[in-house]
DRENVEXKE-398014 format. One record per atom (N, C-alpha, C): x, y, z; residue number from 1; atom name. Coordinates in pm, whole numbers, plus 50000, padded with zeros to 5 digits. Layout:
DRENVEXKE-398014
      c1      c2      c3   resi   name
       X       Y       Z    NUM     CA
...
***
This chain:
DRENVEXKE-398014
      c1      c2      c3   resi   name
   80255   27642   68825      1      N
   80257   27641   68710      1     CA
   80093   27581   68689      1      C
   79970   27604   68684      2      N
   79828   27517   68706      2     CA
   79797   27513   68560      2      C
   79737   27427   68563      3      N
   79713   27375   68430      3     CA
   79609   27527   68369      3      C
   79532   27579   68394      4      N
   79464   27707   68382      4     CA
   79538   27822   68394      4      C
   79698   27844   68435      5      N
   79684   27957   68394      5     CA
   79766   27990   68304      5      C
   79765   28102   68202      6      N
   79745   28117   68095      6     CA
   79912   28196   68081      6      C
   80021   28159   67970      7      N
   80162   28158   67981      7     CA
   80178   28279   67876      7      C
   80221   28439   67982      8      N
   80262   28527   67851      8     CA
   80368   28516   67857      8      C
   80466   28414   67792      9      N
   80645   28427   67761      9     CA
   80629   28341   67649      9      C
   80695   28403   67547     10      N
   80728   28310   67423     10     CA
   80889   28385   67387     10      C
   80876   28385   67244     11      N
   81003   28483   67207     11     CA
   81156   28430   67278     11      C
   81156   28345   67311     12      N
   81292   28253   67358     12     CA
   81304   28296   67461     12      C
   81185   28276   67587     13      N
   81152   28244   67700     13     CA
   81177   28372   67736     13      C
   81087   28492   67672     14      N
   81120   28652   67696     14     CA
   80977   28660   67728     14      C
   80952   28764   67780     15      N
   80791   28785   67752     15     CA
   80750   28868   67661     15      C
   80580   28850   67642     16      N
   80548   28927   67499     16     CA
   80609   29043   67449     16      C
   80585   29106   67513     17      N
   80631   29279   67547     17     CA
   80755   29280   67480     17      C
   80842   29241   67590     18      N
   80983   29224   67524     18     CA
   80975   29201   67404     18      C
   80985   29091   67401     19      N
   80996   29024   67261     19     CA
   80971   29080   67158     19      C
   80821   29145   67127     20      N
   80780   29190   67088     20     CA
   80878   29369   67067     20      C
   80905   29434   67177     21      N
   81037   29516   67118     21     CA
   81158   29519   67079     21      C
   81188   29323   67099     22      N
   81325   29332   67012     22     CA
   81374   29281   66898     22      C
   81179   29262   66880     23      N
   81174   29227   66695     23     CA
   81161   29347   66662     23      C
   81057   29415   66694     24      N
   81059   29576   66598     24     CA
   81195   29697   66597     24      C
   81234   29697   66729     25      N
   81423   29763   66721     25     CA
   81499   29672   66640     25      C
   81471   29587   66591     26      N
   81574   29503   66519     26     CA
   81547   29531   66360     26      C
   81396   29489   66360     27      N
   81344   29537   66218     27     CA
   81420   29684   66173     27      C
   81367   29781   66271     28      N
   81353   29894   66230     28     CA
   81548   29951   66255     28      C
   81624   29889   66253     29      N
   81767   29889   66209     29     CA
   81792   29830   66133     29      C
   81761   29710   66088     30      N
   81778   29704   65984     30     CA
   81706   29764   65835     30      C
   81588   29840   65853     31      N
   81526   29925   65796     31     CA
   81608   30049   65756     31      C
   81697   30108   65893     32      N
   81823   30220   65855     32     CA
   81908   30204   65836     32      C
   81913   30059   65798     33      N
   82051   30008   65744     33     CA
   82049   29982   65580     33      C
   81896   29963   65539     34      N
   81894   29932   65395     34     CA
   81893   30095   65382     34      C
   81849   30222   65427     35      N
   81809   30313   65390     35     CA
   81940   30400   65416     35      C
   82031   30387   65456     36      N
   82152   30434   65402     36     CA
   82235   30377   65339     36      C
   82241   30282   65261     37      N
   82290   30153   65172     37     CA
   82245   30247   65095     37      C
   82113   30220   65069     38      N
   82054   30230   64917     38     CA
   82043   30371   64863     38      C
   82049   30512   64976     39      N
   82108   30639   64976     39     CA
   82221   30701   64934     39      C
   82373   30573   65004     40      N
   82436   30617   64970     40     CA
   82474   30580   64770     40      C
   82369   30450   64785     41      N
   82404   30359   64657     41     CA
   82370   30521   64531     41      C
   82270   30567   64567     42      N
   82160   30621   64467     42     CA
   82271   30780   64430     42      C
   82281   30843   64561     43      N
   82411   30948   64566     43     CA
   82507   30947   64478     43      C
   82564   30790   64432     44      N
   82691   30815   64440     44     CA
   82813   30808   64531     44      C
   82818   30812   64610     45      N
   82932   30777   64743     45     CA
   82977   30680   64735     45      C
   82901   30603   64713     46      N
   82984   30440   64697     46     CA
   82925   30371   64579     46      C
   82996   30322   64527     47      N
   83000   30265   64354     47     CA
   82995   30102   64401     47      C
   82820   30093   64423     48      N
   82834   29955   64397     48     CA
   82910   29825   64272     48      C
   82860   29912   64155     49      N
   82887   29842   64062     49     CA
   83038   29733   63998     49      C
   83129   29828   64144     50      N
   83231   29751   64078     50     CA
   83282   29638   64219     50      C
   83220   29667   64279     51      N
   83225   29504   64327     51     CA
   83176   29391   64241     51      C
   83259   29256   64248     52      N
   83221   29105   64225     52     CA
   83149   29049   64302     52      C
   83018   29023   64322     53      N
   82915   29005   64415     53     CA
   82900   28826   64394     53      C
   82951   28819   64248     54      N
   82884   28696   64204     54     CA
   82802   28605   64096     54      C
   82685   28706   64171     55      N
   82567   28673   64110     55     CA
   82516   28803   63957     55      C
   82645   28914   63971     56      N
   82601   29013   63885     56     CA
   82597   28951   63768     56      C
   82697   28859   63747     57      N
   82771   28810   63606     57     CA
   82606   28758   63484     57      C
   82560   28671   63616     58      N
   82390   28610   63604     58     CA
   82303   28672   63568     58      C
   82299   28854   63578     59      N
   82221   28916   63608     59     CA
   82199   28996   63488     59      C
   82350   29017   63449     60      N
   82393   29103   63318     60     CA
   82430   28974   63182     60      C
   82372   28887   63219     61      N
   82328   28738   63131     61     CA
   82233   28811   63080     61      C
   82098   28779   63209     62      N
   81936   28815   63167     62     CA
   81906   28963   63136     62      C
   81976   29030   63145     63      N
   81898   29170   63097     63     CA
   82034   29225   63022     63      C
   81962   29315   62907     64      N
   82047   29387   62871     64     CA
   82098   29524   62895     64      C
   81938   29595   62994     65      N
   81979   29700   63041     65     CA
   82022   29666   63215     65      C
   82142   29621   63238     66      N
   82150   29597   63376     66     CA
   82166   29666   63494     66      C
   82262   29790   63486     67      N
   82238   29891   63497     67     CA
   82109   30004   63551     67      C
   82030   29978   63473     68      N
   81894   29994   63448     68     CA
   81801   29950   63594     68      C
   81820   29847   63575     69      N
   81771   29718   63685     69     CA
   81804   29734   63771     69      C
   81934   29764   63806     70      N
   81989   29765   63966     70     CA
   81972   29932   64002     70      C
   81962   30026   63945     71      N
   81910   30117   64006     71     CA
   81738   30147   64042     71      C
   81690   30073   63931     72      N
   81573   30033   63999     72     CA
   81597   29969   64126     72      C
   81664   29855   64171     73      N
   81627   29786   64225     73     CA
   81679   29908   64360     73      C
   81758   29956   64370     74      N
   81806   30066   64474     74     CA
   81658   30137   64516     74      C
   81632   30210   64413     75      N
   81511   30248   64452     75     CA
   81362   30222   64545     75      C
   81350   30077   64507     76      N
   81253   29973   64578     76     CA
   81352   29993   64714     76      C
   81439   29961   64727     77      N
   81530   29875   64824     77     CA
   81559   30022   64959     77      C
   81508   30175   64927     78      N
   81515   30302   64930     78     CA
   81371   30253   64986     78      C
   81288   30291   64928     79      N
   81110   30300   64996     79     CA
   81102   30180   65089     79      C
   81187   30013   65077     80      N
   81154   29965   65183     80     CA
   81248   29997   65303     80      C
   81287   30027   65309     81      N
   81375   30067   65425     81     CA
   81333   30192   65479     81      C
   81229   30337   65397     82      N
   81170   30415   65499     82     CA
   81019   30309   65526     82      C
   80968   30251   65469     83      N
   80845   30199   65465     83     CA
   80866   30095   65603     83      C
   80994   30038   65608     84      N
   81033   29919   65771     84     CA
   81071   30022   65832     84      C
   81129   30125   65843     85      N
   81143   30192   65952     85     CA
   81042   30278   65980     85      C
   80972   30306   65906     86      N
   80783   30353   66008     86     CA
   80741   30320   66079     86      C
   80677   30119   65985     87      N
   80677   30046   66081     87     CA
   80650   30011   66215     87      C
   80796   29999   66191     88      N
   80893   29952   66336     88     CA
   80889   30040   66401     88      C
   80923   30191   66376     89      N
   80883   30328   66523     89     CA
   80745   30307   66547     89      C
   80638   30286   66485     90      N
   80497   30275   66527     90     CA
   80482   30156   66569     90      C
   80567   30022   66612     91      N
   80550   29956   66709     91     CA
   80618   29981   66828     91      C
   80672   30044   66774     92      N
   80766   30118   66953     92     CA
   80678   30189   67040     92      C
   80652   30268   66885     93      N
   80561   30360   67002     93     CA
   80469   30319   67061     93      C
   80392   30240   66985     94      N
   80290   30159   67072     94     CA
   80329   30103   67202     94      C
   80412   30039   67178     95      N
   80458   29956   67341     95     CA
   80508   29965   67433     95      C
   80560   30106   67382     96      N
   80586   30259   67466     96     CA
   80505   30275   67532     96      C
   80399   30320   67464     97      N
   80275   30446   67488     97     CA
   80163   30349   67563     97      C
   80136   30195   67529     98      N
   80064   30107   67568     98     CA
   79976   30085   67447     98      C
   79994   30116   67340     99      N
   79866   30200   67265     99     CA
   79883   30032   67170     99      C
   79798   29894   67183    100      N
   79739   29784   67078    100     CA
   79775   29878   66947    100      C
   79666   29971   66871    101      N
   79642   29968   66790    101     CA
   79770   29955   66696    101      C
   79934   30078   66748    102      N
   79988   30084   66664    102     CA
   80066   29972   66657    102      C
   80030   29851   66711    103      N
   80102   29691   66644    103     CA
   80049   29659   66520    103      C
   79934   29698   66484    104      N
   79862   29635   66398    104     CA
   79934   29623   66259    104      C
   80016   29744   66189    105      N
   80077   29705   66052    105     CA
   80212   29637   66121    105      C
   80245   29667   66196    106      N
   80368   29569   66232    106     CA
   80354   29409   66203    106      C
   80268   29362   66290    107      N
   80166   29249   66257    107     CA
   80141   29223   66108    107      C
   80058   29313   66014    108      N
   80048   29264   65923    108     CA
   80156   29276   65823    108      C
   80243   29354   65864    109      N
   80405   29300   65752    109     CA
   80474   29241   65809    109      C
   80475   29177   65955    110      N
   80508   29016   65914    110     CA
   80444   28876   65911    110      C
   80326   28891   65871    111      N
   80265   28788   65827    111     CA
   80272   28763   65712    111      C
   80267   28884   65624    112      N
   80315   28948   65461    112     CA
   80499   28854   65431    112      C
   80527   28875   65515    113      N
   80695   28792   65493    113     CA
   80645   28708   65520    113      C
   80594   28630   65610    114      N
   80606   28523   65641    114     CA
   80501   28422   65538    114      C
   80394   28507   65493    115      N
   80333   28423   65392    115     CA
   80412   28410   65228    115      C
   80508   28540   65208    116      N
   80584   28586   65148    116     CA
   80698   28472   65096    116      C
   80719   28433   65235    117      N
   80820   28337   65255    117     CA
   80810   28183   65215    117      C
   80710   28165   65286    118      N
   80604   28045   65203    118     CA
   80612   27994   65075    118      C
   80541   28093   65010    119      N
   80559   28094   64878    119     CA
   80692   28077   64812    119      C
   80779   28171   64856    120      N
   80954   28113   64813    120     CA
   80980   27998   64823    120      C
   80990   27967   64964    121      N
   81011   27833   64974    121     CA
   80972   27674   64887    121      C
   80817   27732   64880    122      N
   80689   27678   64825    122     CA
   80816   27665   64644    122      C
   80818   27752   64550    123      N
   80881   27792   64454    123     CA
   81013   27713   64418    123      C
   81060   27702   64506    124      N
   81259   27699   64488    124     CA
   81233   27534   64514    124      C
   81085   27443   64594    125      N
   81112   27329   64629    125     CA
   81039   27275   64437    125      C
   80955   27375   64432    126      N
   80906   27325   64277    126     CA
   80992   27301   64163    126      C
   81035   27422   64142    127      N
   81151   27474   64028    127     CA
   81273   27414   64035    127      C
   81284   27316   64157    128      N
   81466   27316   64191    128     CA
   81557   27194   64066    128      C
   81493   27138   63989    129      N
   81589   27097   63909    129     CA
   81592   27200   63773    129      C
   81513   27259   63747    130      N
   81580   27413   63645    130     CA
   81657   27502   63717    130      C
   81659   27552   63883    131      N
   81725   27609   63904    131     CA
   81877   27553   63935    131      C
   81890   27407   63962    132      N
   81985   27345   63969    132     CA
   82066   27376   63840    132      C
   81965   27358   63740    133      N
   82026   27320   63575    133     CA
   82102   27459   63550    133      C
   82025   27536   63609    134      N
   82115   27749   63550    134     CA
   82200   27754   63641    134      C
   82269   27687   63754    135      N
   82342   27706   63834    135     CA
   82489   27672   63753    135      C
***
């Protein structure tokens, strides 16, 4: 490889198109999984309140109406699953049809996730003594 050549490989030494395709398919599968789990929990086919998750006791101590908040969280998860599946299918469609404009929503969503992760890591590092005290 010469000094002036442009490398088009990233994403674990794969081509950029292949890595983007794999990332968008993985994101779509996780969105479908969230969609199925939240819809099963909201329909009552699966009762998630009977499972002891460990944090459920802390959650019930913080809020008086824990079941209302859990139901709201399931509705938010359902909406997130629909959104993630839609954005990922747009990215796959854009890759297959060679339309780069369809990749932009997926890129913006990934950028937003990255920025939220940075903020979360910063808040955990800043408030670690109080989090450690409550555990």
